[in-house]
N, C-alpha and C positions, 0 to 999 in steps of 0.2 A: 658688190662684196663689202662688208665691214674693215676698215685697217686693223677695227682688236681681230679679226686670219687673222692678221701678218703678222702682228707683235708674236717676236724670240722664232721668226723665219728667217734668210737670206731671200735679199727683194735689191730689183735694180730702179735706181731708178733715175730718170732721167728730169734734170734739172731746168725751167724757164731761163728767159729772156736775161731777164734782172739775177739772175746766180750766175755768169759768166766772169765775172771778175772771181771768182773758186771757179766757180768749173766749166768745163766743157757741155753746152745745153745741146750740141750730135752728138753728145760721147754717155751708152751707158753706163754705171757708176752698180758697183756692186755692194749691200751695209747685211748688217741685221737691225732691223730696226727692231728694238728695245722695250720704246715706249709709245705712247699717244695718248694726250692731253684735250679739254674738255675747251683752250682756247685756241686751240691750232696750232698748231707744235709735236713736231715726231721726233722724239730720241736716237740719235741714232750711232750707230758705231762702226768705226771704218774697215776692216777685213783685209786679209791677207791668200793669199793658194796657199792651201793647206796639202796636207797628205790622203792619204785611205779613210781618213777618219774625218772629212768635207775642209771647209773654212774656216781656221783662226782668225780671234781677238786680232789688231792693234792696238790697241789704241780702246781711251777710259771711254762712254757712251756719251756722247752731245745730244743739245735740242736744235732740233734748227724751224725751221716757220715751215711754215706745210703751204704758204702761199709759193713760195720759191722750188715745190717741185709741181713737172708736166704728168712727167706720167709716173704709176708704182705698180709693181705685181714681181710675182714669189719667182726667186729664181728657182728657171731649170735647168740641172743638174748635165741635162744633156748639152743645151746652150751658152757653153761657158763661154766660149771663143768672142771674142768680141766686145765682150763685157771690162775693164777697167776697175780693177784692186787697188782701194787709195789707203792704205797697205803696203808697207813693203815686203814683199816674203825674204825670208830667215836663210843664208845660203848655213844647210851644212856644217858641222864645227864649228862656229861663231857661236856668242852669246849674243841674248838676243838685248836687243838698244830698247833704252825705257821708249814706252813709247809719249812724245804728245799731244797733250788736245790740244784740239783746236775749240778755238772759241766761239760763242753760238751765232749763227746769223742769225740773223732779224733783218 
Protein backbone atom coordinates (compact mmCIF):
# COMPACT_ATOMS: atom_id res chain seq x y z
CA UNK A 1 0.00 0.00 0.00
CA UNK A 2 1.25 3.46 -0.84
CA UNK A 3 1.82 6.01 1.91
CA UNK A 4 -0.32 8.41 -0.11
CA UNK A 5 -3.35 6.27 0.83
CA UNK A 6 -2.69 7.11 4.50
CA UNK A 7 -2.40 10.90 4.13
CA UNK A 8 -4.94 12.77 6.30
CA UNK A 9 -5.65 9.63 8.32
CA UNK A 10 -4.73 8.61 11.85
CA UNK A 11 -1.84 6.17 11.75
CA UNK A 12 0.05 3.99 14.20
CA UNK A 13 3.81 4.32 13.98
CA UNK A 14 6.52 2.13 15.51
CA UNK A 15 9.91 3.77 15.40
CA UNK A 16 13.28 2.20 14.64
CA UNK A 17 15.96 1.79 17.30
CA UNK A 18 17.75 4.84 15.87
CA UNK A 19 14.88 7.04 17.16
CA UNK A 20 15.13 5.80 20.75
CA UNK A 21 16.31 9.19 22.04
CA UNK A 22 12.76 10.50 21.34
CA UNK A 23 10.55 7.42 21.04
CA UNK A 24 10.46 3.97 22.62
CA UNK A 25 11.01 1.46 19.76
CA UNK A 26 8.75 -1.07 21.52
CA UNK A 27 5.76 1.31 21.75
CA UNK A 28 3.10 2.17 19.17
CA UNK A 29 2.34 5.88 18.74
CA UNK A 30 -0.69 7.53 17.15
CA UNK A 31 -0.21 10.45 14.76
CA UNK A 32 -2.07 12.02 11.86
CA UNK A 33 -0.10 11.65 8.63
CA UNK A 34 -0.49 15.01 6.89
CA UNK A 35 2.05 14.73 4.10
CA UNK A 36 4.63 12.67 2.24
CA UNK A 37 7.39 14.00 0.02
CA UNK A 38 9.62 12.43 -2.62
CA UNK A 39 12.78 12.94 -0.55
CA UNK A 40 11.84 10.39 2.12
CA UNK A 41 10.13 12.55 4.72
CA UNK A 42 6.77 12.16 6.42
CA UNK A 43 4.79 15.06 7.81
CA UNK A 44 3.05 14.02 11.01
CA UNK A 45 0.92 15.73 13.62
CA UNK A 46 0.64 14.89 17.31
CA UNK A 47 -2.83 13.73 18.37
CA UNK A 48 -4.59 13.62 21.70
CA UNK A 49 -7.48 11.35 22.58
CA UNK A 50 -10.75 12.99 21.63
CA UNK A 51 -14.40 12.46 22.37
CA UNK A 52 -17.03 11.18 20.01
CA UNK A 53 -15.66 13.22 17.11
CA UNK A 54 -12.41 11.28 17.13
CA UNK A 55 -8.87 12.30 17.96
CA UNK A 56 -7.84 15.95 18.07
CA UNK A 57 -4.70 17.62 16.74
CA UNK A 58 -2.32 18.60 19.52
CA UNK A 59 0.37 20.40 17.51
CA UNK A 60 1.28 21.80 14.16
CA UNK A 61 2.48 19.19 11.64
CA UNK A 62 6.23 18.57 11.46
CA UNK A 63 8.53 16.55 9.20
CA UNK A 64 10.44 13.39 10.14
CA UNK A 65 12.75 11.18 8.12
CA UNK A 66 10.95 7.99 7.09
CA UNK A 67 14.13 6.02 7.89
CA UNK A 68 13.21 6.48 11.56
CA UNK A 69 9.93 4.61 11.01
CA UNK A 70 9.97 0.83 11.33
CA UNK A 71 6.23 0.23 10.84
CA UNK A 72 3.25 2.37 9.84
CA UNK A 73 -0.39 1.44 9.35
CA UNK A 74 -3.82 2.99 9.63
CA UNK A 75 -5.28 3.25 13.13
CA UNK A 76 -8.07 0.78 13.76
CA UNK A 77 -10.50 2.51 16.18
CA UNK A 78 -11.31 -0.84 17.78
CA UNK A 79 -7.64 -1.30 18.78
CA UNK A 80 -6.92 2.06 20.42
CA UNK A 81 -5.86 0.41 23.68
CA UNK A 82 -2.14 -0.08 23.94
CA UNK A 83 -1.16 2.86 21.71
CA UNK A 84 0.41 6.07 22.98
CA UNK A 85 -0.73 9.57 22.13
CA UNK A 86 2.01 12.19 21.99
CA UNK A 87 -0.45 15.04 22.53
CA UNK A 88 -1.77 15.75 26.01
CA UNK A 89 -5.46 15.30 26.71
CA UNK A 90 -7.17 18.45 27.91
CA UNK A 91 -9.16 18.35 31.13
CA UNK A 92 -12.78 19.55 30.99
CA UNK A 93 -13.23 23.17 32.02
CA UNK A 94 -9.58 24.09 31.38
CA UNK A 95 -8.33 26.26 28.56
CA UNK A 96 -6.27 24.50 25.93
CA UNK A 97 -2.56 25.19 26.24
CA UNK A 98 -0.76 26.17 23.10
CA UNK A 99 1.12 23.23 21.63
CA UNK A 100 4.86 23.48 21.23
CA UNK A 101 6.16 22.52 17.83
CA UNK A 102 8.73 19.76 17.88
CA UNK A 103 11.83 20.18 15.76
CA UNK A 104 12.14 17.95 12.72
CA UNK A 105 14.00 14.71 13.36
CA UNK A 106 16.69 14.04 10.78
